[in-house]
Every structure is written in C-alpha cells, then in structure tokens.
C-alpha positions in Angstrom: 76.2 -24.8 34.9 74.3 -27.5 33.0 72.2 -30.1 34.7 74.4 -32.8 33.1 77.4 -31.5 35.0 75.9 -31.3 38.5 76.2 -34.4 40.6 73.2 -34.7 43.0 74.1 -36.3 46.3 72.0 -37.6 49.2 71.9 -34.2 50.9 70.5 -32.6 47.7 67.9 -35.3 47.5 66.9 -34.8 51.2 66.5 -31.1 50.6 64.4 -31.7 47.5 62.2 -34.2 49.5 61.6 -31.6 52.2 60.7 -28.9 49.7 58.4 -31.2 47.7 56.4 -31.8 50.9 56.1 -28.1 51.6 57.9 -25.6 49.4 57.4 -22.9 52.0 59.7 -24.7 54.5 62.4 -22.2 55.6 65.9 -23.3 54.7 66.8 -23.0 58.4 64.2 -25.6 59.3 65.5 -27.9 56.6 69.0 -27.4 57.8 68.0 -28.5 61.3 66.2 -31.6 60.0 69.3 -32.6 58.0 71.9 -31.5 60.6 73.6 -29.1 58.2 73.9 -25.3 58.2 71.3 -23.0 56.7 74.1 -21.7 54.4 74.6 -25.2 53.1 70.9 -25.5 52.1 71.0 -22.1 50.5 74.1 -22.8 48.5 72.8 -26.2 47.4 69.5 -24.8 46.3 71.3 -22.1 44.3 73.4 -24.8 42.6 70.2 -26.9 41.9 68.6 -23.8 40.4 71.6 -22.8 38.3 71.7 -26.4 37.0 68.1 -26.2 35.9 67.1 -29.0 38.2 64.9 -26.8 40.4 62.9 -24.3 38.2 61.3 -22.3 41.0 58.4 -22.7 43.4 54.7 -22.5 42.7 51.5 -22.2 44.6 49.0 -25.0 44.5 45.7 -23.0 44.1 42.2 -24.4 44.4 40.8 -22.5 41.4 37.2 -23.5 42.2 37.4 -21.2 45.3 38.3 -18.4 42.9 35.3 -19.0 40.6 37.0 -21.2 38.0 34.8 -24.3 38.0 35.9 -25.9 34.7 39.2 -27.7 34.1 39.5 -29.0 30.5 42.1 -30.8 28.5 42.3 -29.9 24.8 43.7 -32.3 22.3 45.1 -30.1 19.5 45.7 -31.2 15.9 48.1 -29.1 14.0 48.0 -28.7 10.2 51.8 -29.5 10.2 54.2 -30.4 13.0 56.3 -27.4 11.9 53.6 -25.1 13.3 54.3 -26.3 16.8 56.7 -23.5 18.0 54.5 -20.7 16.7 51.3 -22.3 18.1 53.0 -22.9 21.5 54.0 -19.2 21.6 50.4 -18.1 20.7 48.9 -20.5 23.3 51.2 -19.1 26.0 49.5 -15.7 25.4 46.1 -17.1 26.5 45.8 -16.7 30.2 43.4 -19.7 30.7 46.0 -22.1 29.2 48.0 -23.3 32.1 50.2 -25.9 30.4 50.9 -27.3 27.0 52.7 -30.5 26.0 54.0 -31.6 22.6 52.8 -35.1 22.3 52.9 -38.3 20.3 49.8 -40.2 19.3 46.6 -38.7 18.0 47.2 -35.1 19.1 50.1 -32.9 18.2 49.7 -30.9 21.4 47.7 -31.4 24.6 46.8 -28.4 26.7 45.2 -27.9 30.1 42.9 -24.9 30.6 41.0 -23.4 33.5 37.7 -21.6 32.9 34.9 -20.1 35.1 32.0 -22.0 33.5 31.0 -23.7 30.2 30.2 -20.3 28.6 33.7 -19.1 29.4 35.1 -22.4 28.1 33.3 -22.0 24.8 34.6 -18.5 24.4 38.2 -19.5 25.1 37.9 -22.4 22.6 36.1 -20.4 19.9 37.6 -17.0 20.2 41.2 -17.8 21.3 42.5 -21.4 20.9 40.8 -22.3 17.6 42.0 -19.0 16.1 45.7 -19.8 16.7 47.5 -20.1 13.4 48.4 -23.7 12.5 45.7 -25.3 14.7 43.5 -27.5 12.4 41.0 -28.7 15.0 40.7 -29.5 18.7 39.0 -32.0 21.0 37.9 -31.1 24.5 37.8 -33.3 27.5 36.2 -31.8 30.7 37.7 -33.0 34.0 35.0 -34.0 36.5 37.4 -34.3 39.4 41.2 -34.3 40.0 42.0 -37.3 42.2 45.8 -37.2 42.3 48.1 -34.2 41.9 51.6 -34.8 43.3 55.3 -34.8 42.6 57.1 -38.0 41.8 58.5 -39.6 45.0 62.3 -39.3 45.1 
C-alpha cells in the first residue's frame, strides 16, 4: 500500500503523537488513552508501516556516555552530481556516518558523523570519507552542543 493511498485520520494522528512522545509506550496503554481497543492500535500501526508513513522506531542514545565526544557535519562536494548514488552507498558502509542528505546549495551532500575524539575524526575523514569515489573535497563543521533534537509537532 502506497503512502499516497492511505488516508490518515484523527485516531492515526493521536497514535503517532503518543508514540512520538515515547516510542516505547505499549499499544495497550495508547488504546486506553484513546478509548479504542489494543487491536485497533496494532492494526493502524501496521497500516501506517505498510504505507511507509512509519518507518520503524529508534533509540535516542547519548553517544557521549559511550565515549563518542565529537559530532561533526561534513559538507561534501562531488566531482559530478551523477556520482551521488555510488557515493551514498559507499558512505553507508562507514559506521561513523549516521545520516546523509542530498542537498542544494554549496554542497552536493551533507553528512552527520559521530567520532570518539579529534584523532578518530581525522582518521574517518582522511582514511574513509575522502577516499570515497566521486568525492572531490569536504568541509567539516564540529558541533559544540545540540540544543534541539525533536520530531515535528503534529
């Protein structure tokens, strides 16, 4: 079922709001809050997943507590835009790369990476990212602090 074909209603939106606050909330608890059956929540979540609206659940991890003290954003210049697909596949193989965007503006791509320290960052940049075929050059921005990390309010 394509997302274009699924009509989201108020109950779906309420379910999404509950899970956006806490993705670990049991479906039975959501059902009680919304005065519907647990089966209704389960079936609707299955439909939202099948439609590609909900893509799964993730953990929000404080990487600094695991020894990863550097978050950096990498502006990537490609030799040609036609290299994007291959570069994206190669970047996906680098564990420190946690997301990549195809962008407009100065950069062809923009990536977020997590590293243990500046030495690790240098190694990831030099030995991994800058060796990806099609990447002409990169610019690195180190995050000093993440102030906001949230879902859009529905």
